[in-house]
N, C-alpha and C positions, 0 to 999 in steps of 0.2 A: 530298751536297755539304756541305762544311764552311762554317759561317758565318764571316764575317770582319768584325770590328768594330774601328773606330778612333775614338779620341776625342783631343781636344787641348784642354788648358786652359792650356798654358804661355804662349801669346802671344795677345793679342786678334786675332781674324780669322785664326788659323792653322788649317790642316787638315793631317792626316797624309796624305802621298802614299801611295796604296794599295800600291804594290809595295815601297817601301823603308821605309815607316812613319816617314819623316823629315818634320818640319814643312815645309810649303809656305806661303809668305806669301800672304794674301788681303787685299783692301782692308778697312780698319777705320775709315774716316772717320766722325767723329761718334759714336764709341763710347769708353767709359771705357778708360783704359790698364790698370787693374788687373784683368786677367782678365775683361774685359767680354764676351767671346764664347767659347762652348763649342760644339764641333761633334761630333756623333756620326754615324758612317757605318757601316752594317751591311748585309750581304747578307741577303736574306730568302729563306726556302725557297720554291721554286716549287711551291705546293700549298696546300691548305686551311689550313695552319698559318701562312701568311704574315701573316694579320691578327693572330693572337695574338702572334707574334714582334714585329710592329710595335708593338702596344700595350705590350709589355714594354720594348722599346727606348726608346719615347717616355717612359715612366715613369722610366727610368734617366736619360735626358738632362735631364729636368725635375724631378728630385728636389729637394724643398724649395720648389716653387712653390705658388701658391694652388690649392686643390682644384678650383675651377671651371675655371681655365685648364688644369690637368692633365686633367680629364675631357674637355674639348673637344678638346684635342690628341690624347689617346689615341683618341677616337672618329674624328677625322679621319685619323690614321695608319692605323687599322684599315680605314677605308673606302677610302683610296687604295691600300693594299696589296691589298685584295680586288679592286678594279677592275683593278689591274695583273695579278693572277693570272688573273682571269676574261677579260680582254680582250687581254692582251699575251703576250709570250714571255719566257723567261728570258734574261738574269739579272734579278732584282728587287733593287733597292738602295734603302735608306731613308737619308735624310740629315736630321738634326734640328740646326738652328742655334738657339742660345739667346744673345740679345744683351741687354746692359744699356746703353741709350743714355746719353750724358752727362747729358741732361735728366731722367733717371729713368725708371722703368717697366721693362717687359720686352717684347721682341719675340721671337717664336718663328717660325721658318720650317721647314716640313715639306715635303720633296720625296721622291717615289717615282718611280724610273725603271725601265723594263723594256726588253726587247730589241726592242720594236716590235710593230706589228700591221698587218695588211693593210687593215683597215677605216679609213676616214677618220673623224675626230672629228665628231660631229654639230654642226651650226651652232648649235642651241639644245638644251637639255636638257629635254625634255618631262617633265611631272609623271607619276609612275608611276600606274597604275590603283590604285584604293583597296585592292583585295584582293591586289595583286601582292606577291610575297615578296621581290622585288629591284627595283633601279632607283632607290633613294633616295640612293645614296652621294654623288653630286656635288651633289644638292639639299641634303644635310646640310652638305657642305663649304661651299657658297655661303652657307648660312644662318649658319654659325658663324665663318667666316674673315673677316678684314678685307680681304683681297685673295686672289685665286687665279687659276690658269690651267691649261690642259690643252693640251699640244702633242703630237700624234700623228704617227707616220710609220712607214714600213716598217723603218727602222733603229733606232728608239727612240721611246719615249713618256715624257713628263715631266709629272707632275702636281705642282703646287706650291701652297702657300698660306702666308699670314702671319696670325698672331694677335698682337695687341698689347694690352698692359694698361698703363694709366697708374699712376704711383706713388700709393699710398694712404697717408694719414696714420694710418688706423686699422689695428690689427693684424689680419691675415687668417689664416684657418685654412689651414695648409699640411699637406702629406702628406710 
C-alpha cells in the first residue's frame, strides 16, 4: 500500500481534502492569521512499521519546535500508531495539527484513526504488570498529554490527544 501524505500551510485552519488535494476550510477561531495552523495527514502502514512512520511524520510536522515537545509528541504518535495496529484494522491514518494561538504558545493535536475493532474500549486503563512488555501506551499518553480521548467502534477507532506549550521568553533548544 502506498502512503499518502497531505500538508497545508497556505491558510490557517485549512486541510487538504484527501481525494482532490484541494484546501478545505476548517474553523480557525482564536488563531493567528499568518499561517497559524499546519496540518499533516498521512496513511500509516498496517504493520510493525506504523510506529516508526508515525514518529517520522510527527517530526516533520513539528520541525523547529522545542526538543521536549517534539520528544513527547513523537512518543505519543508512536504509541497511538502501535495501539491502532495492535488493536484495530486497516486503514491507519495519522493527523498532526500544529497551531499557534493568538495569545502565543503552541498547541499540537495528534490523532490516529483505524478501521475499527470488535472489542469495546475498556472503561478504565489498568496499570500494566511491572514485568509486562506492553500495555503502557495509553498510560504514557495520559501522562504526557494535556487532554486525550479514545473512541472505539466496529467501524472505526479514534485516539486523540493535545499537547500545549506556553510562550517562553527565554530561547529554547529546538530541533
